[in-house]
C-alpha positions in Angstrom: 92.4 66.8 98.5 92.5 69.6 95.9 93.5 73.1 97.1 91.0 75.6 96.0 92.4 79.1 95.7 90.7 81.8 97.9 88.3 84.0 96.0 90.4 87.2 96.2 89.5 90.8 97.0 88.1 91.4 93.5 85.9 88.4 93.4 82.6 89.4 91.7 84.4 91.9 89.4 84.0 91.1 85.8 86.6 92.6 83.3 86.0 92.6 79.5 89.5 92.7 78.1 89.7 94.0 74.5 93.5 94.8 74.9 96.5 92.9 73.5 100.3 92.8 73.7 101.4 94.2 77.1 100.2 97.4 78.8 96.6 96.3 78.9 97.1 92.7 79.4 99.5 93.5 82.3 96.8 95.6 84.0 94.1 92.9 83.6 96.5 90.1 84.9 96.9 92.2 88.0 93.2 92.4 88.4 92.8 88.7 87.7 95.5 87.6 90.2 93.4 89.5 92.8 90.3 87.6 91.9 88.6 89.4 89.1 87.0 87.4 86.3 88.8 88.6 83.2 87.3 87.6 79.8 90.0 88.1 77.2 88.5 88.7 73.7 90.8 87.5 70.9 90.6 87.2 67.1 89.4 83.8 66.0 92.4 81.8 64.6 95.0 84.5 65.5 94.6 85.7 69.0 96.8 88.2 70.9 99.8 89.3 68.7 102.1 88.1 71.5 101.1 84.5 71.0 103.3 84.7 67.9 106.2 86.8 69.4 108.8 84.1 69.5 110.9 82.0 69.8 110.9 80.7 72.3 107.7 78.9 72.1 105.9 76.4 74.3 105.5 72.9 73.0 102.2 71.3 72.6 101.5 67.7 73.8 101.8 66.6 70.1 105.2 68.2 69.8 104.2 71.2 67.7 105.0 74.8 68.7 102.4 76.4 70.9 102.2 80.0 72.3 105.3 82.2 72.4 106.7 82.7 76.0 105.9 86.4 75.7 102.2 85.7 75.8 102.6 83.8 79.0 103.9 86.6 81.1 100.8 88.8 81.0 97.8 86.4 80.6 97.5 84.2 83.6 94.1 83.7 85.3 92.1 84.8 82.3 89.4 83.2 80.0 90.1 83.3 76.3 87.0 83.9 74.1 87.5 84.2 70.4 85.2 86.8 68.9 85.4 88.8 65.7 84.3 92.2 66.7 84.7 93.5 63.1 81.4 91.6 62.2 78.1 93.1 63.2 77.2 89.9 65.2 80.6 89.9 67.0 80.3 93.5 67.9 76.8 93.0 69.3 78.1 90.2 71.4 80.9 92.3 72.8 78.3 95.0 73.7 76.2 92.5 75.4 79.2 91.2 77.4 80.1 94.8 78.3 76.6 95.3 79.6 77.3 92.4 82.0 80.7 93.7 83.0 82.1 96.1 85.6 85.2 97.0 83.6 86.3 97.3 80.0 90.0 97.6 79.1 91.0 98.4 75.4 94.1 99.6 73.7 92.8 100.5 70.2 93.9 103.6 68.5 91.8 106.8 69.5 88.3 106.4 68.0 89.1 102.9 66.7 86.2 101.2 68.5 83.5 103.8 67.7 82.5 102.1 64.4 81.8 98.9 66.4 79.7 100.7 69.1 82.4 99.6 71.6 83.6 103.1 72.5 83.1 104.7 75.9 80.0 106.8 75.0 78.3 103.8 73.3 78.9 101.3 76.2 78.3 103.8 79.1 74.9 104.4 77.6 73.9 100.7 78.1 75.9 100.3 81.4 76.3 103.5 83.3 78.3 101.8 86.0 80.9 100.7 83.6 84.6 101.6 84.3 86.1 102.0 80.8 89.9 102.2 80.6 91.6 103.2 77.3 95.3 102.7 76.9 97.0 104.5 74.0 100.4 105.8 73.1 99.5 109.5 73.5 96.0 109.7 75.0 92.8 110.9 73.5 93.7 114.6 73.3 96.6 116.6 71.9 98.2 116.7 68.6 99.4 113.1 68.7 96.1 111.7 69.8 95.6 109.8 66.6 99.1 108.3 66.4 100.1 104.8 67.6 102.7 104.5 70.3 104.9 101.6 71.1 107.1 101.2 74.2 110.5 101.6 72.5 109.5 104.9 70.8 107.9 106.1 74.0 111.1 105.3 76.0 112.9 107.5 73.4 110.3 110.4 73.3 109.7 110.3 77.0 113.3 110.9 77.9 114.2 107.6 79.4 116.7 106.7 76.8 118.5 110.1 77.2 119.4 109.2 80.7 120.1 105.4 80.1 123.4 104.1 78.7 127.1 105.1 78.9 128.0 108.8 79.0 129.2 110.5 76.0 132.9 109.8 75.4 132.7 106.3 77.1 133.0 103.1 75.1 129.6 102.1 73.7 128.0 105.5 74.4 124.6 105.9 72.9 121.0 106.3 74.2 119.9 102.9 75.4 116.4 101.4 76.0 115.7 99.4 79.2 115.9 95.6 78.9 112.1 95.1 79.4 109.2 97.3 78.1 108.9 99.5 81.2 106.7 102.1 79.7 104.1 99.4 78.9 104.5 97.7 82.3 104.3 101.0 84.3 101.2 101.9 82.2 99.6 98.7 83.2 100.4 99.3 86.9 99.0 102.9 86.7 95.9 101.7 84.8 95.2 99.0 87.4 95.4 101.5 90.2 93.1 103.9 88.3 90.6 101.1 87.6 90.4 100.1 91.3 89.8 103.8 92.2 87.1 104.1 89.6 85.5 100.9 90.8 85.2 102.4 94.3 83.6 105.5 92.9 81.2 103.4 90.8 80.2 101.3 93.8 79.6 104.4 95.9 77.7 106.5 93.3 76.5 104.2 90.6 78.5 106.2 88.1 81.2 104.7 85.9 83.8 106.8 84.1 86.4 106.9 81.3 90.1 106.4 82.2 92.4 107.8 79.5 95.9 106.2 80.0 98.7 107.3 77.8 102.2 105.6 77.5 103.8 109.0 76.9 102.2 110.5 80.1 103.3 107.5 82.2 106.9 107.7 80.9 107.0 111.3 81.7 105.8 110.5 85.3 108.4 107.7 85.4 111.2 110.2 85.1 110.6 110.9 88.9 113.6 112.6 90.5 115.3 113.1 87.1 112.4 115.4 86.1 112.5 117.3 89.4 116.3 117.5 89.1 115.6 119.4 85.8 112.9 121.6 87.3 115.1 122.6 90.3 118.4 123.0 88.5 117.3 124.0 85.0 119.8 121.4 83.6 118.7 118.4 81.7 120.1 115.2 83.2 122.3 113.1 80.9 123.4 109.5 80.6 125.7 108.4 83.5 126.1 104.7 82.9 125.6 103.0 86.2 126.3 106.0 88.3 123.4 107.7 90.3 122.9 111.5 89.7 122.2 112.2 93.4 124.1 109.4 95.4 127.7 108.0 95.6 128.8 105.3 95.9 125.7 103.9 94.1 126.8 101.6 91.3 128.5 98.2 90.4 132.0 97.5 91.5 134.3 94.8 90.2 135.1 91.6 92.1 137.6 88.9 90.9 134.6 86.8 89.6 132.0 89.3 88.7 130.2 92.6 89.7 128.4 93.6 93.0 126.2 96.7 93.3 126.9 98.8 96.3 124.1 101.2 97.1 125.0 103.6 99.9 122.1 105.9 101.0 123.7 107.9 103.8 126.9 108.9 105.4 126.8 106.3 108.2 126.4 103.5 105.6 129.5 105.0 103.8 131.6 104.8 106.9 130.4 101.2 107.4 131.5 100.4 103.9 134.9 101.9 104.5 135.4 99.8 107.6 134.2 96.6 105.9 136.8 97.2 103.2 139.6 97.8 105.8 139.8 101.4 104.4 138.7 103.6 107.4 140.8 106.4 105.8 138.2 106.7 103.0 135.6 107.3 105.6 137.6 110.2 107.1 138.7 111.6 103.7 137.5 115.3 103.4 136.4 114.6 99.8 134.1 111.8 100.9 132.6 113.0 104.3 129.1 113.8 103.0 127.0 112.5 100.1 127.2 115.8 98.3 130.9 115.8 98.5 131.1 112.1 97.3 128.9 113.0 94.4 131.2 115.8 93.5 134.2 113.5 93.7 132.5 110.3 92.4 135.3 109.4 89.9 138.0 109.4 92.6 135.7 107.5 95.0 135.0 104.9 92.4 138.6 104.3 91.7 139.5 104.0 95.4 136.7 101.5 96.1 137.3 99.5 92.9 140.9 98.9 93.8 139.8 97.2 97.0 136.7 95.3 95.8 138.5 93.7 92.8 140.8 91.7 95.2 137.6 89.9 96.7 135.3 87.4 95.2 131.6 88.2 95.0 130.8 85.9 98.0 133.6 87.5 100.1 132.5 91.1 99.3 128.8 90.2 100.0 129.7 88.6 103.3 131.6 91.6 104.4 129.1 94.2 103.4 126.0 92.3 104.6 127.6 92.0 108.0 128.4 95.7 108.1 124.8 96.5 107.1 125.7 98.1 103.7 123.0 97.5 101.0 124.5 95.4 98.2 123.7 92.7 95.7 125.2 90.6 92.9 124.6 91.5 89.3 122.6 88.3 88.5 121.8 86.9 85.2 118.1 86.2 84.8 118.5 82.5 85.5 120.3 83.2 88.7 117.5 85.5 89.9 115.3 82.6 90.4 118.1 80.4 92.0 118.5 83.0 94.8 117.5 81.6 98.2 115.3 84.6 98.7 113.4 84.0 95.5 112.8 80.3 96.6 111.7 81.4 100.0 109.2 83.9 98.6 107.9 81.4 96.0 108.6 83.7 93.0 108.0 81.0 90.4 104.3 79.8 89.7 104.0 76.5 87.9 100.6 75.6 86.3 99.4 72.9 83.9 97.6 73.4 80.6 95.8 70.6 78.9 97.2 71.2 75.4 100.9 71.5 76.4 103.4 68.8 77.1 104.9 70.6 80.0 104.0 72.9 82.8 103.7 76.7 82.4 106.0 78.7 84.6 105.4 82.4 85.3 106.6 85.0 87.9 104.4 85.2 90.9 102.6 88.4 91.8 104.6 90.6 94.1 101.5 91.6 95.9 101.4 89.8 99.4 98.2 90.4 101.3 97.6 88.7 104.7 93.9 88.2 104.3 93.1 88.2 100.6 96.3 87.1 98.7 96.8 86.8 95.0 95.8 83.4 93.7 96.7 81.3 90.7 93.6 79.8 89.4 94.6 78.9 85.8 97.5 79.1 83.4 97.6 81.6 80.5 94.8 80.1 78.3 94.9 78.4 75.0 93.3 80.4 72.2 89.5 80.3 72.6 89.5 77.6 75.2 86.7 79.4 77.2 84.5 80.6 74.3 81.7 78.1 74.7 81.8 78.1 78.6 81.7 81.9 78.9 79.2 82.8 76.1 77.1 79.8 77.1 76.8 81.1 80.6 76.4 84.7 80.0 74.6 84.8 76.7 72.7 81.4 76.6 70.5 82.4 73.7 73.3 82.5 71.2 73.6 79.7 68.5 77.3 79.0 69.0 77.4 76.4 66.2 76.0 78.8 63.7 78.3 81.7 64.8 81.3 79.3 64.7 80.4 78.2 61.2 80.3 81.8 60.0 83.6 82.7 61.7 82.1 85.1 64.3 83.4 83.1 67.2 
């Protein structure tokens, strides 16, 4: 018997996704996992840019390269419709789809969709309940509103790289980006939250609205305690490597076969750490009695702890610290993340089939766990245009799809 996924809390919500690459698709995948119908509009014959961002690539059943792995991470549970919105007919079809949708998500440059009649004023005129989310580098106002923005440059401009990497004077010291596109990903998270709030407002009042999401704004918000450290002290934070500006010990420590992060959040945890390492004297050392004192003497503390941890294996150290209730974890490579017993127990890998591929598609499960309306995995990231006929035939049955396809509109 086939298991049919539950409909999800966003069942009945239709999202017209005009976005590509990562921030927009990340937001719409979150909505799709929770049950929304997401119609992903892609250029005929080309598709989302990330279909080509490889290697690695998937392998089609005939042995030829398929989509890049990058595309798979952000496009699960969506329907791919190929449509050339640069043509008058294509733009008109997109407007008709927007009229039948609850949400539009786009990440064109400011003003880029106006010439197609797909900007917020144009679409809200035909669908007043529409929630319209724009994602750009710098937002729709300000001196940089017309400029493109990409995650890497936003990490730099938004201050993240100035606090990431080894400190000045250390080996390899330079500003460093994060290993994944966090400005894009956080923008997707913020955007999906804003969309849900706007949907509640639209259902209560019948009034949609425009959401203006900017990667630069999000990156500034992501500075979190580092920004308020500046506001309170007047001193700009700097790169500290793996050290924490406000806590100690809170960094990786060497073992005989790798590294373990020890993350002590209070004084009682530090004393438990000292006992676990058979170093009760550290817990009573006047330099280390409080967190503020440990931060002041972090270098001496790191040296004292490292001399003890490096005599142990990773497993030995983890066993001691876990028994003592000290937060800790190994510095895993990406492959080892999904081999962790915790990852297996939580089902963090989703495996789905796709007709054109010679192998299953694996993606990372949604971290949202809801008791009554959980995230569901209805379909793998789609092949380019696989749903064009089904979607347009259902929502716009008067279209002559054969003629439109012959003229390159779909």
